LOTORKE-898274 format. One record per residue: residue in one letter; x, y, z of N, C-alpha, C in turn. Coordinates in steps of 0.05 Angstrom, whole numbers, plus 5000, padded with zeros to 4 digits. Example, Ala and Ser with C-alpha at 12.3 -4.5 7.8 and 13.67 -1.06 7.14 Angstrom:
<recs>
A526448865156524649105156526449345156;S525749555142527349795143525850015157;
</recs>
This chain:
<recs>
X447163883155447563793127445563573120;X444963403139442963193135440163313131;X439663533145437063673142436863783114;X439063893105439063993077438463773058;X439663543063439163323044436363233046;X435363223070432563133073430763333060;X431463593063429763793051429763763021;X432063693011432263652981430563402974;X430663192991429162952985426163002986;X425463173007422663243009421763402985;X423563572976422863732953422563552929;X424063342928423763152905421162992908;X420462932932417862792936415562962930;X415963222937413663402931413463462902;X415463392887415463442857415763182843;X413663022840413762762826414462802797;X415562592786416362602758413962522741;X412062642742409662592725409262812706;X407462782689406963002670405963242684;X406863472676406063722688403163772683;X401963872705399163962702398964202686;X396564252676396364482658396864742673;X396164752698396565002713399565052717;X400964842725403764882731405464922706;X404664812685406164862660405865142650;X403665272657403365542647405065742662;X405565692687407165882703409265742720;X410465882736412565772754411265642777;X412065402785411065262808412265382833;X410565472852411665592877413465402891;X412665152892414364962907417064932893;X416964922866419564892851421365142856;X420065362857421665602862422965592889;X421465502909422665482936424965282936;X424265042923426464842922428864952907;X428365082885430665202870432165402888;X430565552903431965742920433665612941;X432365392953433965242973436365122961;X436064992938438364862925440465052916;X439565292908441565492898442965632921;X441965592945443265732967446065612972;X447865772977450665682982451065643012;X452565433018453065373046454965583058;X456365723041458165933051456666173061;X453966203053452366423063451966403093;X452566613107452366613137449566573146;X447666703135444866673144443866383140;X444666283116443766003110444965813130;X447465853137448865673156447565703183;X446865953191445565993218442765853218;X441365863196438665733195438965433198;X440965323184441365033187442264963215;X443965133227444765073254442465083273;X440565273269438165293286436465043284;X436164943259434664703256435964463269;X438564443267439964233280439664233310;X439664483322439364503351436664403360;X434664453344431864363352431464063346;X433363953335433063663329430863603309;X430563783290428463743270429363553249;X427563373244428163183222426163233199;X427063183176425463243152423363023148;X421163073164418862893160416463063154;X414362933144411963093137410763213162;X410763063184409663163209411263393219;X413763343218415563563228415263813212;X415163773185414964013169412364163174;X410064013178407564153183407764293210;X408864153230408964273256410764523255;X412864493241414664723239413264953225;X411764903204410365113190408365243208;X406965083224404965193242406265363264;X408465253275409865413295410765673284;X411765673260412765923249410466113244;X408266013235405966183230404966303256;X404966133277404066223303405866443313;X408366393310410266603319409766863304;X409366843279408867083263406367223273;X404267063278401667183287402067313314;X403567183332404067303359405567563357;X407567553339409167803335407368023325;X405667963306403968173295402068283316;X401168103334399368193355400768383375;X403168313381404668493399405068763386;X405568763360405969013346403469183347;X401169053343398669193344398169313371;X398869173392398569283419400269533424;X402669513414404469753416403369993401;X402369933376401270153360398870273373;X397270113389394970213402395770413424;X397970343438398970533458399870793445;X401270763422402271003408399871173399;X397771053390395471203381394271353404;X394071223427392971353451394671593459;X397371573458399071803464398772023444;X398471953419398072163398395472313403;X393472163412390972313418391372513440;X392872433461393472613483395072853474;X396972803457398573033446396873213430;X395073113414393373283398391673463416;X390673343438389073513457390873733468;X393273663476395073873487395674093467;X396274013442396874213421394474393417;X392174283418389774443415389474653436;X389974563461389874763483392074973480;X394474893471396675093466395875293444;X394575193423393675383402391675583413;X389875483430387975673441389275883458;X391275793475392675983492394276183475;X395576083453397176253436395476463423;X393176383414391376573401390476783420;X389976693445389076883465391277083471;X393776983475396077163481396577343457;X396377243433396777403409394877633408;X392477573414390477793414391078003435;X391877903459392578093480394978263473;X397078133461399478283454398878493432;X397278413413396578593392395178843403;X393378793422391979013434393879193450;X395679063465397679223480399479383462;X400379253441402179393422400779633410;X398279593402396779823390396580053410;X396379983436396080193456398680333464;X401080193460403680303468405480403445;X404480383421406180463398407080753400;X405280923407405981213408408081273430;X407681133453409581183475412381073468;X412480843454415080733446416480923426;X415081033408416281213388417381463402;X415781563421416781793436419281723452;X419281483465421581403481424081363463;X423681253440425981213421427181483413;X425481673408426481933400428082063424;X426882023448428282133472430982003476;X431081733472433681603475435781703455;X434881743430436681843409437682123416;X435882283426436682553434438582553458;X438082363476439882343499442682253491;X442882063472445481983462446982213449;X445482373433446682603420447782803440;X446082853461446883043482449382943496;X449382683504451682573517454182583500;X453882523474456182543456457282833454;X455383023453456283303452457583383478;X456483283501457783343526460583233528;X460882983518463582863518465483023500;X464483093477466083253458466883523470;X464883653483465483913495467483883518;X467183673534468983623556471883573545;X471983413524474683363512475783623500;X474183773487475084023475476184213497;X474584233519475484413541478084313553;X478284053556480683943567483083983549;X482683983523484883993503485384273494;X483484453493483784713481483284953499;X482284903523481585123541483085083567;X484385303576485685313602483685373623;X483885223645482085283668482885543681;X481185643698481785893712484285863729;X484485643743486885603760489385583743;X489285453720491585433702492285713691;X490185863684490686133673491986303694;X490986283719492186443741494986363746;X495486103747498286013752500186093730;X499086123706500786183683501386483680;X499486653688499686933682500087113706;X499087033729499387203753502087183765;X503387413771505987413783505887333812;X503487353824503187273852503386973856;X502886823835502986533836505886443833;X506686243848509486153845509985993819;X512485983812513385823789513985543800;X511985373799512285103810511284903789;X510784663798509884453779507284523765;X505484663780502984743767503384943744;X505385123748505985313727507085173702;X508984983706510184843683508084663669;X506284553685504184383674502284553657;X501584793667499784973652501285073626;X503885123629505385213606505584993585;X505984753593506084533575503384493561;X501284523577498584493565498084713545;X498884953551498485173532499985123506;X502485023508503984963484502584733468;X501484543482499984333469497484433455;X496184633467493784753455494584893429;X496785033430497685183406498284983383;X499384753389499984563368497384433359;X495384383377492884263369491184453353;X491484713357489984903341490584893312;X492984793305493684773277491784573263;X490784373278488784193267486184333261;X485284513280482784653276482884843252;X485284953247485585133225485384983198;X485484723199485184563174482284543165;X480284603182477484593173476684843159;X474284823147473285053132472785293150;X471485233172470885453191473285473210;X474785693207477285723223476885923246;X474486003250473986203271474786093299;X473785853305474385743331477385703335;X478785603315481685563317483185823321;X482386023307483686283310483186403337;X480686383347480086493373481686353395;X481586083394483085933414486085983413;X487185993389489986043386490786323395;X489086523390489686793399489786803429;X487686683442487586693471489886533483;X490386303472492586133483495286273479;X495786393456498286523451498686753471;X496586893477496787113497497587003524;X496286793533496986673558499786553558;X500586443536503186323533505386533535;X504986753521506886973523507087083551;X504787113564504887203592506487003609;X506086743604507486543619510486553615;X511386583590514286603585515486863597;X513987083596514887323609515187293639;X513187163650513287103679515686923686;X516186723670518386543674521086693670;X521186863650523587023645524287203668;X522287343679522887513703523587343727;X522387113730522986943753525886843750;X526686763727529486663723531486883729;X530887133720532687353726532987393756;X530687383771530887413800532487183812;X532086943802533586723813536586743807;X537286833783540086863776541587063792;X540087263803541387473820542487343845;X540987153856541787033881542986753877;X543486673852544486403847547486393855;X548186183870550886133879551985893864;X553585943844554685723828556685563843;X557785673865559685523881558285303897;X555685333900554085133914553784883897;X554784653905554584413888551784323884;X549984393902547184313900545484533888;X545684573862544184773848541384663844;X539284833850536584743849535784643821;X534084433821533184333795531084513782;X529784683798527784863787528985063767;X531285173773532485363755533385223729;X534384973732535184823708532684763690;X530484693703528084643689527084893675;X527185113689526285373678527985443653;X530585403655532285473632531785293608;X531185033613530484853591527984953577;X525985033593523485133581523885393567;X525485573580525885843569527485833543;X528985613539530585583515528885583490;X526285533493524485533470523985813460;X524686013475524686293466527486393466;X528886353444531786413443532486693451;X530786883445531387163452531487193482;X529387093496529287113525531486953538;X531986713526534186553537536886693534;X537386813512539886953508540087193527;X537887333532537887553551538587453579;X537587223586538287103612541187033613;X542286923591545086863591546787123593;X545987333580547387583582547287693611;X544887673623544587763650546387593669;X546387323665548087153681551087213677;X551787253652554587313646555487573659;X553787773659554488033671554688003701;X552787853713552887813742555387653750;X555887433736558287273742560887413737;X560887593717563287753712563987923737;X561988053748562488213772563388043796;X562087813799562787633821565687533818;X566387443794569087343791571187573792;X570487803783572388033785572888093814;X570688103830571088153859572687933872;X572087683864573587463876576587473869;X577187553844579987573836581287803851;X579988023855581088243870581588163899;X579688013910580087913937582387713939;X582687543919584987353919587587503916;X587687733903590087883899590888033924;X588888163936589488353958588688253986;X586888053987585887954012583488104023;X582488304008580088454016578488513991;X575888553995574088613972574488903963;X573088973942573289253932572189443952;X570289353968569189523989570889554014;X573189414014574989434037574589224059;X572789034054572288824074574488614072;X575888574094578088384094577088104097;X578187924081577387634083579787484095;X579587404120581787284134582387004123;X580586884109580986614099582686604073;X583186844062584586864036587486954042;X589386814030592186894031592787054006;X593187314008593487483985595787403967;X595287393941597387313922599587513921;X598887773924600987983922602887963946;X602087853968603787823991605187553992;X603887343981604987073982607087023961;X606787163938608687113915611387243921;X613487093920616187193927617687303903;X616887233879618187343855616087383834;X616987493812615087563790613887313778;X615487103774614486853761612386723779;X612986713805610986593824608486763824;X608787023823606487203823604687153799;X605887143775604387093751603186813751;X604686623761603686343762601386323780;X601386453803599186433822596686563810;X597086793796594686913784593486743762;X595186623745594186443724592886193736;X594086093757592985853770590185913781;X589886153793587286233803585286253780;X586086373758584286403735583486133724;X585385953723584685683713582785543732;X583385563758581585433778578785553776;X578585823773575985953772574585873746;X575985853724574685773698573685483700;X575285313712574485033714571985013732;X571985153755569685143772567285263759;X567685483744565385613730564285423709;X565985293694565085113673563584873685;X564584763707563284533719560484613729;X560384853742557784943752555784993730;X556685113708554985173686554184923671;X555984723671555284463659552884333673;X552984353700550784253716548284403709;X548584663704546284833699545084803671;X546784763651545884773624546084503608;X547984333616548484093599547983833614;X547483853640547183603655544683443646;X542683583635540283443626540383363597;X542683323587542983243559542683473540;X541383433518541183643498538383763498;X537083783521534483893523534484183516;X536484333525536584623519536984663489;X538784493477539184513448536584453433;X535084253441532584193428530584423431;X530584543456528784773460529485003443;X531985073440532885293424532285243394;X532684993386532084923358529084953353;X527484863372524584893368523785193368;X525085353385524585633385525385773359;X527585683347528385803321526485723299;X525385483301523385403281520885573283;X520185653308517785823312518386113304;X520786203310521486483302522586473274;X520886523255521586483227523786683219;X523786923230525787123221528587053230;X528886853248531586773257532686543240;X531086443221532086223205534286303186;X534286553178536186643158537986853172;X540586813169542487003181542687253164;X544287433174544487693160545687653132;X547487463129548787423103547187243084;X544687173092542987013074543286723078;X545286633095545686353100543886253123;X542986013122541385903145542985913171;X541585963193542785973219543985703227;X546285703239547585453248545985333271;X546285073273545084933296546385023322;X544785013343545785093369547684883380;X550084973387552084793399552284853429;X551284683446551284743475554084773486;X555984613476558684623487559984893480;X559584973454560685233446559385463461;X556785443465555385653481556385653510;X556885423521557985413548560785533549;X562485473530565185583529564985893527;X563285983510562986273507561986403532;X560086273546559086383571561286393592;X562886183595565086173614567086393607;X567586433582569486633573568486913580;X565886953577564687213584564787253614;X564287043629564387063658567187143668;X569187043654571987093662573087353650;X571587493634572687723620573587943639;X571987993661572888203680575488123693;X575587883704578087793716580387783696;X579787713671581887703650583087983645;X581388193646582488463642584488533665;X583688483689585488533711587988363709;X587688113702589887933698591788033677;X590788133655592488233633593988473642;X592688653657594088893666596388823685;X595888633703597988563722600288433708;X599688243690601888103676603388293658;X602088473644603488663627605388833644;X604488903668606289063685608788903693;X608388643699610688473705612588443682;X611388403658613088363634614688623628;X613388843630614789103623616889173643;X616489103668618489173688620688973691;X620488743678622588543681624988613664;X627388553675629888613661631588363659;X630588133666632087883665631187713641;X633187613626632687463602631287203608;X632387053627631286793633628486823645;X628087013662625387053673623387133651;X624287293632622487363610621687123594;X623586943589622886693574621086513591;X621686493617619986323634617086433635;X616886693635614186813634612786743608;X614286763586613086693560612286403559;X613986223570613385943571610985883589;X610886013612608585983630605986073617;X606086293603603686393588602986203566;X604986083552604385883532602985643543;X603885553567602685323580599785373587;X599185603598596485663606594785723581;X595985833561594385883536593585623524;X595285423523594585163513592485023531;X592785063557590884943576588085073572;X587985333570585385463566584185403539;X585985353519584885283493583385023494;X584384833509582884573512580484603530;X580684783550578384823568576084973555;X576785183541574685353528574785303498;X576085483484576485443455578685633446;X579685583423581985743413581086033407;X578586083402577686343395576686503418;X576886413442575886553466577686793471;X576387003483577887243489580087193510;X579587013529581686953549584086833535;X583686643517585886523503587286733486;X585786903472587087113456588687303474;X587687363498589087533516591687413525;X591587153532594087023539595986993516;X594886953492596686953468598087213464;X596587433468597887703465599987743487;X599487653511601387683533603887513527;X603487273516605687103508607487233487;X606187353467607687493446609187733458;X607887873476609288103489611688003506;X611287783520613487673536615787583518;X615187463495617287383476618687633464;X617187843459618488083449620388203470;X619488203495621188293516623688113519;X623287863516625487673517627487723495;X626587763470628387823448629788093452;X628288283462629488543466631688533487;X631088393509633188373530635588213520;X635088003504637287843494638988013475;X637788173458639388333440640888553455;X639688663475640988873492643388743506;X643088493515645288363529647588303509;X646888233485648988183465650488453458;X648888663457650088923451652089013473;X651388953498653089033520655688863521;X655688633508657988463508659788493484;X659288683467660888713443663788763449;X664388903471667188943479668488693487;X666988503500668188253508668888073485;X667588123462668087953439670887993427;X672388203436674988263425677288143442;X676588033465678687933483678687623484;X680887513473681087223472682487123497;X681386923511682786813535685486693527;X687486733545690186633539690286333538;X688686193553688785903553686885783533;X685785943516684085863494681485723503;X680685753528678185643537675885813528;X673485713529671185883521670986133538;X670486353527670386603543668086593563;X668286773582666286773603663486843593;X663487033574660887103563659486863549;X661186703536660086463523659086253543;X660586213564659686023585657186123599;X657086393604654686503616652286463597;X652786503571650586463551649686173551;X651585983553650785703554649185633579;X650085753602648585703626645785813624;X645586053612642986173608641286003589;X642585903568641185733548640185473561;X641785363579640985113593638485163609;X638385383623635985443638633585483620;X633985613597631785653579630885393567;X632785213560632084953548630484783569;X631384793594629884653615627084753618;X626785013614624085133615622385043591;X623585053568622184973543621384673544;X623084513557622484223559619784173573;X618984343591616484303605614084423590;X614484533567612284663552610484443540;X608184523531606184343519606384343488;X608684443478608984443449609084163438;X607684093416607783823405610583743398;X611183483400613883383395614883453367;X612983433347613883483320614483783314;X613583963332613984253327616084363347;X617084203365618884313386621484433374;X622684283355625184383344624784643328;X622684643313622084883297621485123315;X619985083336619185303354621585403370;X623585233375625785323392628085453375;X627985423349630085543333630185853336;X627985993337628186283342629586353369;X629086183389630386233415633386193412;X634285993399637185953394638286183378;X636786283360637786513344638286753361;X636786773384637087013401639186983423;X639286743435640986703459643386533454;X643786423431646086253426647686343401;X646286373379647686433354649386683356;X648486903368650287143369652887093384;X652786933405655186873421657086693405;X655886493391657586323375658886483352;X657286663341658486833320660687013331;X660387103356662487263368665087093371;X664686843379667086673381668386623354;X666686593333667786553306669386803297;X668287043304669687293297672287313312;X672487213336674887233352677087063339;X676386843325678386673313679686803288;X678487023278679587143255682287273260;X682687353285685287473292687287283304;X686587023305688286823317689686663296;X691986543304693486373286692786083291;X693385923270692985633273695285513288;X694985333306692385183311690785303334;X691685543344690185653367687285713360;X686885813335684085873327682385623327;X683485403317681985153316681485053344;X683485063362683184973389681085133404;X681185393401679285573414676385513404;X676185483378673485443367672385163375;X674184963375673284693384672384703413;X673984843430673184863458670384983461;X669885193446667285323447665085133437;X665685003414663584833403663084583421;X665184483433664784253451663084333475;X663584563487661884653509658984693501;X658684813477655884853467654584583460;X656084403448654884143440654083993465;X655683993486654983853510652483963523;X651984213519649484333530647084273512;X647484273486645184233468644383943466;X646183763469645483473465643783363488;X643283523508641583423530638583413522;X637883553501635083563493634783493463;X632583373456632283283429631483513410;X630283723421629383943403631684123394;X634184063402636584213392638384033376;X637283813366638883613352640283733327;X638783893312639984003287642284193293;X641984353314644184543322646584383332;X645984173348648184003357649683873334;X648183783314649483663291651183863276;X650284113274651884323261654484373276;X654184373303656584413319658584183315;X657483933313659283703309660683723282;X659283823262660583853236662784063238;X662284283253664384483256666784373271;X666184203292668384083307669983893289;X668683743272670083553254671783713235;X670783933225672384103207674884213220;X674584313245676884423259678784193267;X677683963272679383733279681083663255;X679983673231681683613207683883823205;X683384063211685384273210687584223231;X686684133255688684063276690383823267;X689183623255690683393245692783493225;X691983673207693883773187696083933201;X695384083222697484233236699384053250;X698383843263700083653277701883503257;X700783433235702283293214704483473203;X703883723200705983913191708083933213;X707283933238709183943260711083703259;X709983463255711683223254713683243230;X712783343208714583363185716783563189;X716083793200717984013203719983943225;X718983853248720783813271722483563267;X721483373251723083133246725283183226;X725283403211727283463191726783313165;X724583183162723983023138722083163119;X721583413124719583553107720583563078;X723083653074724083683047724283403033;X725183203049725382933038722682823030;X720682863047717982763041716782913018;X717383173016716283332995717483242968;X719983172968721283102942720682812934;X720282632954719782352948716782282947;X715182452957712382392958711082332932;X711482492911710082432885711282202869;X713582092878714881892862713781612868;X713981442848713081172851715480972851;X714880722851716980522852717980452824;X717280612804718180562777721180602775;X722580442759725480452756726380722745;X724780832728725481092717725481312738;X723381292756723281492778725581452797;X726381202801728581142820731181262810;X731681242784734081352772734281652776;X731981782775731882072779732682162807;X732381982827732782052854735782082861;X737481962845740381962852741482242852;X740282422837741282692835739982882855;X738082792871736682972890738483052912;X738283312920739983412941739383292968;X736783232972735983122998736882843002;X737682702981738582422984741682402983;X742982622983745882622984746782563013;X749182463015750082363041749882583063;X750882823058750783023080747883093088;X746083123068743283193074741882963088;X742482723079741082493091742082443120;X744682483124745782453151744682663170;X744482913160743383123177740383063183;X738882963164736082903168735782673188;X737682473187737582253206738082343234;X740082523237740682623264738382783275;X737182953259734883113267732582933276;X732082723260729982533267730582393293;X733082323298733782183323733382373347;X733982623343733582813365730582873370;X728982843349726082913351724482683363;X725082443356723382213363722982173393;X724882193410724382133438722182293451;X721982543444719882723456717882813435;X717782673412715982773391712982763399;X712182543411709382513418708582703440;X710382733460709782923482709683203472;X711583273454711483543443708983593427;X708083393412705683423396703283463414;X703083303435700883333454700983593468;X703383683475703683943489702684173471;X702884133446701984333427698984373429;X697584153436694684163439693784163468;X695584263486694884253514692484423522;X691784623506689484793512686884663502;X687084453487684584313478683384173502;X680884233508679584143533678483853531;X678783733508677883453506680383273502;X681083133522683582963521683282743499;X680882633497680482433476680882543449;X679882783444680182903418683182973414;X684483063434687383113432688882863423;X688282643436689582393430688982303401;X686382323393685582243367686982403345;X687082673350688382843330691282773327;X692682743350695482683349696082413336;X694482213343694981953331694381953302;X692382093294691782103265693982243249;X695082463261697282593247699782413247;X700282273270702582093271702281873251;X699881773247699381563228700081653200;X699181893193699882003167702982033164;X704282123185707182153184708481883180;X707481673194708681403191708281293163;X705981353151705481263124707381393105;X707881653108709781783091712681683096;X713281623121715981513127716281243114;X714181073114714380813101714980853071;X713881053059714381113031717381183027;X718381353045721281423043722981173046;X722281003066723780763070723880583045;X721580563032721480393008723180512986;X723080772983724680902962727680862967;X728480892993731380863000732180572995;X730580383001731280102996731480052966;X729780162951729980132922732480262910;X733180492922735680632913738180462919;X738180352944740480182951740679942933;X738379822927738379592909739379662881;X738479902872739279992845742280042844;X743280172866746180242867747879992868;X746979802884748479552886748579402859;X746279392846746279262820748079402800;X748079672801749879822783752779772790;X753379762815756179712823757079432815;X755379242818756078972809756578972779;X754979122765755379132736758079272728;X758879472745761379612739763779482752;X763379272767765579132780766579262805;X765079432817765879562842765179372865;X766979372885766579182907765179322931;X765879562936764779702959763079932950;X760579942962758680162955757380252981;X757380522986756080633010752980643005;X751480513022748580503019747280733035;X744880803026743281013039742180913066;X741780653068740780543094742780583116;X745280583109747280623129747280913140;X746581093122746381373130743681433143;X741681283137738981333147737881073159;X738680993182738080723192735280683204;X733880893210731280863223729280713205;X727680543218725680383203722880483211;X720980413194718180503199717080363224;X717980123230717079993255717980143279;X720380243279721380403302719880663305;X719280783282717781033283714980993295;X713680773287710980713297711080663327;X713180523336713380463365713780723381;X715480903371716081143385713781343384;X712081333364709881523361707181403369;X707181163381704681043388704081093417;
</recs>
């Protein structure tokens, strides 16, 4: 800061306050400008502060000597710096001269090389053009070779593939199926070639490939037929080659169906022979099979015989279906897809005879149909044998058991195959025939028993023919219980059976009651209905018939109650009294009318009282004895007690009337002044309480 002040003082000394010289007045004084610059400088300026700090470090004082020395030092430093710069620029100039020489040499070399290259280019231009053309031609040839190779691989069968596909001497192996697959692929690819303007190539390739493909399918068709001749479906390990061949052959539905027909025919003969062997123990050629136990010798009765034959047929059908499932369905829906593709290729098969589109191939339905065809030969023999058994049978229960057995297997085969299969239809026909035989035998049995319908048992129990019918019905119901009839249809389906084996016998019992007197007719009919109801209530499919029998029992029970009630009235001697007093009420006018009744006069009332006293000690036992032939003791007791209750109620009415009469007579005597009056209670002393005790 002192330096700055000194500088300012020096600036003031350098600028005396005298009149300005002419030169300085005309322009700006350099010294004044410097001083102004120094004075205008701000101490906050960093450079200014650093300059002042530098001066302070040097210990410079603002004197004239110092300022001159400082100016000289600064000038010297500037001159030294300029000299150093000139030395450096001299070095740079020297390097530039060297670079210029090097560039000149490079230009000379470049020109020389350029001239040589131009000469060489002029001499090789023709060869390069020829090489370029050759390279282009080579690329075209290579592209054509690649295209030809791809075309041959995609559209042309090799000689080995053609031989494997068409020659019968070549085996049907993986190479055959690969060639066949390639031929099918070529046929599909030819459709692309036919899309171009020039269709010659596509037509030629397609014609040649179609010929090879047809030969291949024919070869496969013949091979499959040979394999099917020796195919053993009982072998659990069926070769995969035949399954693969069938999947491929399915693309030609006609050939595939021919193979199925051939297989069905072969299997029909095999199963027919097996069934014959199972029946007799020897083949049709007379060869005895010791491992087979003949059904005809093992079956002890007709039902066992038919059951064994049906069981064999079911076992054979199940085995056949399982084997064919392995052969046709184990690989999913490949065969269905193949047949669908074949139908799409065979345009004439798209429309059926009736003009409707052909249905989609159902592998399960086709399998069921094939199994049914395989079983057709055995089914014919089975039908003949069962028809013979049905026609020669003379037993009603056996006939129904045969029908039920046939119904069971018909339902089983319906689930195994289908409802429309010939085997199911055959069993359905046999079932109907067995039911016809059952109805015929049942009606013949009823006709033979018409004479027994006229003889009523002396003890009023159910007749023997009715008990035999119930025993027969029980066996039939037990058989029907094991059938596969749905629960909601069981009662409806069994009603025709009841109409044949039960209703005629019940009607015979009803007709027998027409010639009987009451209560014997009611007792006899109740006994019959009770026996029938006890048999029918064991099963739910006879509920409606059992309910009808219960209604009939209740009706006859009411008649027995009425008969017992009549017995109590007649034997007690109170019938006339109850009949005369019954419609009367406790009205005073009605009571006055009773005084003139004959039954209330002293002799009649005394006689009735004595008869009642004689009746009461054994009344209940006599009433029960009347119903001794009723086979239900509980029902006997209920009927007797109900009749006794009605009798007691009527007796209470008589007692009330007698008490009213006595009261009326006593009141009248008091009014007339009479002292002694004979009361009816004295003549008829029994009370309703005593009656109830004696009849309870």
